[in-house]
N, C-alpha and C positions, 0 to 999 in steps of 0.2 A: 857773178854767176854760178848757174848751178852747175854740177858736173855730174852727168847721168854716165853710170860706171855699168856699159856694158860688156864686158867680157865673156871670154868663154870658159870659164871657170865653172866649178861644176858645185852643185848645191847637193845635199844631202840632209833627206828629212828625216829625225830618229824620233818616233813616237814612243812616250812611255804613259804606260798605264797602274794605276793605281798605286799608289805609290801609301797608301794609311795600314799604320802596324807594321810596313819591313824595315828591318834593321839593315845598318845604313850598308850602301853599296857605290863603289868607286865604278868608273868608265872611266877606261884612259883612251883618248883620240889620238890615233899615232894617223902620220900624213906622209904617206912613202911616194906621193906623188912628185911629178919635177915642175909642180905650180901650183899656184895659192887655191884654197878650197877655202869654202863657206858652210857648215856645217848647222844647220837647223832644226831644233828641238821645240815637240810638239806636246802636250800633255794630252790623255785619252780625256773622254768625255766625264765630266764631273770632278777630276784634276786637279789641283791649282794646276798654273802655268810654273814651270821652275825661274828661277831667279833670271838666269839667263838661256834664251831664247831661239840664240846664232851666234856665232863666233869668228875671226879667223883662225885659221889652225897652222899659218905658217904666215911669215912678212909677207909684206905687200906695200904698196901704196896707197895711201890714206884718200880719201874722196868727198868730197863735203856736197851737200844735196842731196841725190835723190838715189838709192844706190839698186839696180838689177841684173839677174846674172841671166845669161841667155835659156840656161836649162834650169831646173828644181825653181824656180823665184817665189816668193813666196805674196809678193805684192805688196809688202809692207812700207817698200821705198827706202827702207835701211838693213843694217846687218843685221840684228836683232829680227822673227818673223812676229812678235807680240800677239803670238795665239793664230796663228794662220797657217794653213798647211804649205806643201810644195805644190807648184803645178807641174804635174807631168810631160816629160818624163823625167821620172826619179829614180836611182835605187834608195829603196827603204830599209832599214833596220827598228824592227816591232818589238818592243818587250814590255812586256805585263808581269811586274813584280808580284810575288807572293800572294798566287794565286793558289789554284786549289791541291790542297796537301801542302799548302806554304812553298810551292813551287812557284819559279820564277818561270817563263814561256817566253820564246823568244824567235826571232826568225829572218832572215834578209827574205823582201819581195821583192820581185821585179813585173808585178801587176802591175803596176803603174808605169809601168820603160823601164829604161838601163841609162845612166849618164857616166857612172865610173866602177870602177872594182871597188868592192867593200868584202872586207874578212870580220867575225866576231868571232873570241876567241874566251870561254869562261877560263880565269887565272886558275883554276882549280878544276877537279874532276870526283865529282861530290855525288849525292844520293841525285839522280832523276837521270844521270849518263853523260849530260854536260858536252852534247859533240860538240865542235866548231863548226859555221855556217859560213857560205857568203858566197858570193861569183870573183874570181879570179883573173877572172878572160876579159881584155878589151873587146865589148863587143859591138863597138860602132863600126867599125870596121868592115865587120863581117855581117850586120844589121840588113838583113832584106829591105831593097830600096824607096818600096811602098812603106814603109816604118821609119825608114832613115831621115833624121832630124839633122839637118843642117844648119852652116854657121852664115850663112849668107846674111840674114837677116841681121848679122854683125858688125859684116864687112868682110867678114873671115872665111876660109874655105875648109869643106872639109866634114866630116860628120860628129856633132857633140856630142846626141844622143840618139836612144832606138825606141820607140814609142811600144807603146803594147798595141794588137789588132782592134782593143774596144778604144782605144782612142785615134786609130786612124780613123775605123771604119764607121764606128758607133752601132753595130750590128748587135743584139740583144744576144746574139750565139756567143759573140767572139767578151760581151760583157756580163754573162751569165745574170742577167735581168727578164724583165719580164716575163715569157714564157720558158723561160730560162734560167729559173733562178734558184734552181735545186741541184744538188749532184748528182741526182740521174738523169738530168735534165744539159748538164752542163759539163760536157769533157774536153778535154785538152785539143788545140786544134794544130792547125800545121804551124802558126806564128808563136804560139807559145812552147810549143817542143822547140823552135828553133834554143830559145830562153834555158830550157830543163835540158837539152843536150850538153851543151855548153858548162852550165850549173848545174848540176842533180841535187843539193842539193838547198836551191832557192825556190821561193813560190815563183811558181811559173803561171799560175791562171787560180781562178778564185779558191778553186775546191780540190787545190794540190796541199791540203795540210798533212796527209797521213807521213808523205817524204820531206818536207819542208819545216814543219812545227818541233821547233826541239825545246827539254826544261833540264835546267839543273837549279842546285839549290844551297844558298850558305856561300857564295863564289863574288867577287867582283869581273869583272869584264874588260878584255880590250878591244875597242874598233879600231879594224888598220882600215884606211884608203889605199890604194891603188898596191897592194900586198904584192910580192915577187913571186909569181907563181910555184916556178918550182923550188927554192927557198923555202916556203912555207909549206910544201906539199911534202920537204926531209920534217921537219919540225913540228907536225903535225904528223908523221908517223909513229913520232915517239909515243905521242898521248894513249893511244889506245882506246879511244873513249866509243867504241863498239857500232860505230856507223857504218851499217855496211851497202850506206852509199858512198861513192867515192866523191872529194867536194869538188874537181875538178875531172873533165874529159879530157885525158890527155893529147887525142887527135886535134887538139881545136886549142892546144895554149898557145901556141906560137900565129897565131891566124895574124898577131897584128902588137905589138909590145906596145903598152900600154906609157912607157916612155920616147918612143919613138919621136914623139913631138911634142911640143909644149900647145894644148887647146888654152892655155892660158894669156895667149900672146900672140 
């Protein structure tokens, strides 16, 4: 009999674009969460999918049959996403490799909502600035109630993710669509500002480019899930990457510790 794995573990989509002509780049995935996570990988349009499109990042009991996650599920029925994207809400790390002027462009996006903290760190500070970016805070507990996704569907309790206003309401003003599809007509909302206030370097809405897109050249990257905010701040202070915005709003750092409970069980 097939077993449906409907846990509250959290899925992350990494969007990778433009591999043609790129020097070898290494991505190191580090799981500091107190539960298993299943990162998913998706290549950009016109780019072949990677050999691996999803994997366990730490030990967990294997399941047979259909695989499913409460947040960020890609609908493949397996750990591998097989070219499918994540169902929002999900924290996203997005990379365009070897783009303009040979630079990599990258960001951590909360435009499609949020499900767990994530940090992207270039291994070297080289040409382009190479700023660290991400969201170090667990926003699920502080999420506005109208955006909060609970674990009730899986038989659990509490919030497991925070939806975007676009997903929650479908309003073009929040989605930057229809008559609001340009930077001049679509600005930040009270909901996107909730994300931006907590995580100043993360994408909070569709046209948040100026303070959310970073670039670097000739380096590898660490992608850390559930980084410890205080420890991360101390380490990053030594990098001097020149980014004016702080990585985290310290007034929101201790809203709720991501390690206070295990959403995986």
